[in-house]
C-alpha positions as CSV (number, residue, x, y, z in Angstrom):
1,M,66.9,98.9,125.6
2,S,65.0,95.8,126.7
3,A,66.8,92.7,128.0
4,A,65.4,90.7,125.1
5,I,66.8,93.1,122.5
6,A,70.2,93.1,124.2
7,T,70.2,89.3,124.2
8,D,69.3,89.2,120.5
9,L,72.1,91.5,119.6
10,R,74.5,89.4,121.6
11,L,73.4,86.4,119.6
12,L,74.1,88.2,116.4
13,A,77.5,89.2,117.6
14,G,78.4,85.6,118.4
15,Q,77.8,84.6,114.8
16,L,80.5,87.1,113.7
17,L,83.2,85.4,115.7
18,M,85.5,82.4,115.3
19,T,87.0,81.0,118.4
20,G,88.9,78.0,119.7
21,V,88.1,75.3,122.2
22,P,90.4,73.7,124.8
23,G,91.5,70.1,124.8
24,T,90.6,67.0,122.8
25,E,87.0,66.7,124.0
26,L,84.2,69.3,124.2
27,D,83.6,69.9,127.9
28,A,80.2,70.9,129.2
29,A,81.1,74.5,130.2
30,T,82.6,75.3,126.8
31,A,79.7,73.7,125.0
32,Q,77.2,75.7,127.1
33,W,79.1,79.0,126.4
34,L,79.3,78.3,122.6
35,Q,75.6,77.6,122.5
36,R,74.6,80.4,124.7
37,S,76.7,82.9,122.7
38,S,75.4,81.6,119.3
39,I,79.0,80.9,118.2
40,R,79.0,79.0,114.9
41,A,82.7,78.9,114.0
42,V,85.6,77.1,115.7
43,C,89.2,76.7,114.5
44,L,90.9,73.5,115.5
45,R,94.5,73.7,116.8
46,A,97.2,71.1,117.5
47,D,96.1,70.6,121.1
48,N,92.6,69.6,119.8
49,I,93.9,66.7,117.8
50,A,95.0,63.3,119.2
51,D,93.7,60.5,116.9
52,K,91.0,59.8,114.3
53,A,88.3,58.5,116.7
54,Q,88.8,61.4,119.1
55,L,88.7,64.1,116.4
56,V,85.5,62.7,114.9
57,R,83.9,62.8,118.4
58,L,85.1,66.4,118.8
59,T,83.8,67.6,115.4
60,S,80.5,65.8,115.8
61,A,80.0,67.3,119.2
62,L,80.9,70.8,117.8
63,Q,78.4,70.4,115.0
64,R,75.6,69.5,117.4
65,V,76.4,72.6,119.6
66,L,77.2,75.1,116.8
67,G,74.1,74.1,114.8
68,P,73.3,73.4,111.2
69,Q,75.5,76.3,110.0
70,A,78.5,75.0,111.9
71,L,81.9,76.2,110.5
72,I,84.7,73.9,111.7
73,A,88.0,75.1,110.5
74,I,91.6,74.1,110.5
75,D,94.7,76.2,109.7
76,T,97.4,74.2,108.0
77,A,99.2,77.0,106.3
78,G,100.4,78.7,109.5
79,A,103.7,78.4,111.3
80,A,102.8,75.2,113.1
81,S,100.5,73.1,111.1
82,P,98.0,70.8,113.0
83,Y,97.4,68.6,109.9
84,P,96.5,65.2,111.3
85,A,99.5,62.9,111.1
86,W,97.5,59.8,110.3
87,L,96.1,61.2,107.1
88,P,97.8,60.8,103.7
89,Q,100.4,63.6,103.7
90,P,100.2,65.9,100.6
91,P,103.1,67.4,98.7
92,T,103.8,71.0,99.9
93,A,102.9,74.0,97.9
94,A,106.6,74.6,97.2
95,A,107.0,71.0,96.0
96,L,104.0,71.3,93.7
97,C,105.3,74.6,92.4
98,A,108.6,72.9,91.5
99,E,106.8,70.1,89.7
100,G,104.6,72.6,87.9
101,D,101.6,70.5,86.9
102,A,98.3,72.2,87.6
103,S,96.4,68.9,87.3
104,L,98.6,67.5,90.1
105,A,97.9,70.5,92.2
106,Y,94.1,70.1,91.6
107,G,94.3,66.4,92.6
108,T,96.3,67.2,95.7
109,G,93.7,69.8,96.8
110,A,90.9,67.3,96.2
111,C,92.7,64.6,98.3
112,V,93.3,67.0,101.2
113,A,89.6,68.1,101.1
114,R,88.3,64.5,101.1
115,A,90.5,63.7,104.1
116,L,89.4,66.8,106.1
117,R,85.8,66.3,105.2
118,S,85.8,62.8,106.5
119,L,86.7,64.3,109.9
120,G,83.9,66.8,109.9
121,I,86.0,69.8,108.9
122,N,84.4,72.1,106.3
123,W,86.7,75.1,106.2
124,H,90.4,74.9,105.4
125,L,92.3,78.1,106.1
126,A,94.6,77.6,103.2
127,P,96.2,78.1,100.6
128,L,98.9,80.6,101.3
129,L,98.9,83.1,98.4
130,D,101.8,85.4,99.3
131,L,104.8,84.9,97.0
132,A,108.1,83.4,98.3
133,P,110.8,86.1,98.5
134,A,113.6,85.9,96.0
135,G,116.4,83.6,97.2
136,A,114.1,82.0,99.9
137,F,112.4,79.3,97.9
138,P,112.1,76.7,99.2
139,A,114.3,76.9,102.3
140,A,113.0,79.9,104.2
141,P,110.7,79.2,107.3
142,G,107.2,79.0,106.0
143,A,108.2,79.0,102.3
144,E,107.1,75.4,101.9
145,H,103.5,76.8,102.2
146,A,104.0,79.2,99.3
147,F,103.6,78.4,95.6
148,G,106.9,80.0,94.6
149,G,107.9,83.5,93.7
150,D,106.6,83.9,90.1
151,P,103.1,85.6,90.2
152,T,101.7,84.0,87.1
153,H,102.9,80.5,87.9
154,A,102.1,80.7,91.6
155,S,98.6,82.0,90.8
156,A,97.9,79.1,88.4
157,M,99.1,76.4,90.8
158,A,97.3,77.9,93.8
159,M,94.0,78.3,91.9
160,A,94.2,74.7,90.7
161,W,94.8,73.5,94.3
162,M,91.9,75.5,95.5
163,A,89.6,74.4,92.8
164,G,90.3,70.7,93.6
165,S,89.6,71.3,97.3
166,Q,86.4,73.2,96.9
167,S,85.1,70.6,94.4
168,E,85.1,68.2,97.3
169,G,83.0,70.3,99.5
170,V,85.7,72.0,101.7
171,A,85.9,75.8,101.6
172,C,89.3,77.3,101.1
173,C,90.8,80.6,102.3
174,A,93.1,82.7,100.3
175,R,95.5,84.0,102.9
176,L,98.7,85.8,103.7
177,F,101.2,84.5,106.3
178,M,104.8,85.6,105.5
179,P,105.0,88.7,103.3
180,G,108.0,88.8,101.0
181,A,109.6,92.2,101.7
182,V,109.0,93.1,105.4
183,A,110.6,95.4,107.9
184,P,109.6,95.8,111.5
185,Q,107.6,98.9,112.4
186,A,106.2,99.3,115.9
187,G,105.8,95.6,116.2
188,L,104.0,95.1,112.9
189,P,105.5,93.6,109.7
190,T,105.5,96.2,107.0
191,V,105.6,95.8,103.2
192,A,107.2,99.0,102.1
193,K,106.3,98.9,98.4
194,S,104.6,101.3,96.2
195,L,101.0,100.6,95.1
196,S,102.1,99.8,91.6
197,Q,104.7,97.3,92.9
198,L,102.0,95.7,95.1
199,E,99.5,95.5,92.2
200,E,102.1,94.1,89.7
201,Y,103.6,91.5,92.0
202,D,102.3,90.8,95.6
203,F,98.6,91.2,94.9
204,V,98.4,89.2,91.6
205,P,97.4,85.8,93.2
206,F,94.8,87.5,95.4
207,R,93.2,89.2,92.5
208,Q,93.1,85.9,90.7
209,A,91.5,84.3,93.8
210,T,88.6,86.7,94.0
211,A,86.7,84.7,91.4
212,Q,86.8,81.4,93.2
213,A,88.0,81.6,96.8
214,A,85.2,80.9,99.3
215,S,87.0,83.1,101.8
216,M,90.0,85.4,102.2
217,M,92.0,86.1,105.3
218,S,93.3,89.6,106.1
219,A,96.8,89.8,107.6
220,H,98.3,91.8,110.5
221,V,100.6,93.5,107.9
222,L,101.0,97.2,107.3
223,Y,100.9,98.4,103.7
224,P,101.8,102.1,103.9
225,A,100.9,102.6,100.3
226,L,97.3,101.7,101.2
227,D,97.1,102.7,104.9
228,D,100.0,103.9,106.9
229,A,98.3,103.6,110.3
230,L,96.4,100.3,110.4
231,P,97.3,96.8,109.4
232,A,95.3,95.2,106.7
233,S,93.2,93.2,109.2
234,L,91.9,96.5,110.7
235,S,91.9,98.7,107.7
236,P,88.7,99.8,105.8
237,R,91.0,101.1,103.0
238,V,92.3,97.5,102.5
239,L,89.2,95.4,103.2
240,Q,86.4,97.7,101.8
241,D,88.1,100.0,99.3
242,L,90.5,97.5,97.8
243,V,89.1,93.9,98.3
244,R,85.4,94.7,98.1
245,G,85.6,97.9,96.0
246,Q,88.4,97.4,93.4
247,W,88.6,93.6,93.4
248,H,84.8,93.1,93.7
249,Y,85.3,90.2,96.0
250,E,81.9,88.7,97.2
251,G,83.0,85.9,99.4
252,V,83.7,85.8,103.2
253,I,86.5,87.9,104.7
254,I,87.9,86.6,107.9
255,S,90.6,88.2,110.1
256,D,93.8,86.4,111.0
257,G,94.0,85.5,114.8
258,L,93.4,88.7,116.8
259,D,95.2,87.3,119.8
260,T,98.5,88.2,118.1
261,A,100.7,90.3,120.3
262,C,101.7,92.8,117.6
263,V,98.0,93.8,117.2
264,R,96.9,93.3,120.8
265,E,99.6,95.7,122.2
266,R,97.9,98.6,120.4
267,H,94.3,97.9,121.1
268,A,92.1,96.7,124.0
269,R,91.2,93.0,123.9
270,G,87.6,93.4,122.8
271,E,88.2,96.5,120.7
272,I,90.4,94.5,118.2
273,A,87.6,92.2,117.0
274,L,85.2,95.1,116.8
275,K,87.6,97.2,114.7
276,S,88.2,94.2,112.4
277,V,84.5,93.7,111.8
278,A,83.8,97.4,111.4
279,A,86.7,97.6,108.9
280,G,85.1,95.0,106.7
281,S,85.7,91.5,108.1
282,D,82.7,89.2,108.1
283,M,84.2,87.2,110.9
284,A,86.8,88.0,113.5
285,M,89.1,85.2,114.7
286,V,89.6,85.3,118.5
287,L,90.8,81.9,119.6
288,E,91.5,82.4,123.3
289,H,88.5,82.3,125.5
290,P,89.1,85.6,127.4
291,S,89.6,87.4,124.1
292,A,86.4,85.8,122.7
293,V,84.4,86.9,125.7
294,A,85.7,90.5,125.4
295,A,85.1,90.5,121.6
296,L,81.5,89.3,122.1
297,D,80.9,92.1,124.6
298,A,82.4,94.7,122.3
299,V,80.6,93.7,119.1
300,A,77.3,93.3,120.9
301,G,77.8,96.8,122.5
302,A,78.5,98.3,119.1
303,L,75.4,96.8,117.7
304,A,73.3,98.2,120.6
305,S,74.8,101.7,120.2
306,G,74.6,101.8,116.5
307,D,78.4,102.1,116.1
308,L,78.2,98.9,114.1
309,P,75.0,99.3,112.0
310,L,72.6,96.4,112.0
311,Q,72.5,96.6,108.2
312,A,76.2,96.1,107.9
313,A,76.0,93.2,110.4
314,G,73.2,91.7,108.4
315,T,75.2,91.8,105.2
316,R,78.1,89.9,106.9
317,L,75.7,87.4,108.4
318,A,74.2,86.7,105.0
319,R,77.6,86.0,103.5
320,L,78.4,83.6,106.4
321,A,75.1,81.8,106.0
322,A,75.6,81.3,102.3
323,H,79.2,80.1,103.0
324,A,77.9,77.5,105.5
325,R,75.1,76.3,103.2
326,R,77.5,75.8,100.3
327,Y,80.1,74.0,102.5
328,P,78.1,72.1,105.2
329,A,80.1,70.4,108.0
330,R,78.2,67.0,107.9
331,A,80.4,65.6,110.6
332,E,78.3,62.6,111.5
333,A,77.4,61.9,107.9
334,H,81.0,61.6,106.8
335,A,82.7,60.6,110.0
336,Q,84.9,57.6,109.5
337,H,83.8,57.1,106.0
338,Y,86.9,58.1,104.1
339,V,86.2,55.5,101.4
340,Q,88.9,56.9,99.0
341,E,91.7,56.9,101.6
342,A,93.6,54.0,100.0
343,A,93.3,55.5,96.5
344,D,94.3,59.0,97.8
345,R,97.4,57.6,99.5
346,I,98.5,56.2,96.1
347,I,97.8,59.6,94.4
348,L,99.7,61.6,97.0
349,A,102.6,59.1,97.1
350,E,103.0,59.4,93.3
351,G,102.7,63.2,93.6
352,W,105.5,63.2,96.1
353,R,107.6,61.1,93.8
354,R,107.2,63.5,91.0
355,C,107.7,66.6,93.2
356,K,110.9,65.2,94.7
357,A,112.3,64.5,91.3
358,A,111.4,68.1,90.2
359,L,113.1,69.5,93.4
360,A,116.2,67.4,92.8
361,R,116.5,68.8,89.3
362,R,116.5,72.3,90.7
363,E,119.3,71.7,93.2
364,P,122.6,73.2,92.2
């Protein structure tokens, strides 16, 4: 294989990865590596965020380096949300669920998207679609990110929130974080339910989301009824047979962070990202730099050997390109022009007032 072909394949591999960057400013070495590797997606973390002016500089610099199809993401539905403290703070999913007004959920999603878009962020790795376990709502750790435990109501509220967000030009991600009925199994959380139980309860919001979610995130969760060996994030039975095949989902599938210890302890560093892409992910999330370098080597090597067919990679790249066109970053165009901030603060304050009243009514 010629050096030129090997380089081209490495550039294709880079477009299938989402990574992180260190610190609050984009340093020259990181910028050079991102550009040289053809990375187009970065997920912001808490240590990337200090204040508005700094974050606008960072996202503007990232857009210039990542190119016109830049995907700049933030994960606010995880365990430690990096949602910027200076923005209007939205009611939580649990609070919106208690209030129960889908129009309020839509408006909240739109407010959140306008705020993030003003900072150059075009991909919000939310909402959480797993259902809060019985007896946990709303007090369990992470339960504030869930839209309650009733599949029909939770689906309606989450879909309204998502529609509001995507109407303002920020892609959403239907994702799983804290599955409701889990037991440890070799380090992996396990949902030990039958397929019929999963279909009738846990998977209801996800099936609803397939019609409108710009992206879906696979989780490092074992579903023995579907695959008793591999977590969803690495399982073709989940990603291809279920999500693509049975649910007919056509949007982007992204893995959860593949730096997680429970997955990494079973697989070599670069191998995890390759397994996720081969299983059906369009993009593998590897936030730490050593993991990202290893992932780039592994995916490029699989493209060169044919273990990851070029046609399959091309299908994934086409989905990602369509995603980026539909939700452009436009960091410099929108930076510091959050013209609706004052109005959104009023909307969200009123939303909080209504939600707190609803939560108070639910207290024993």
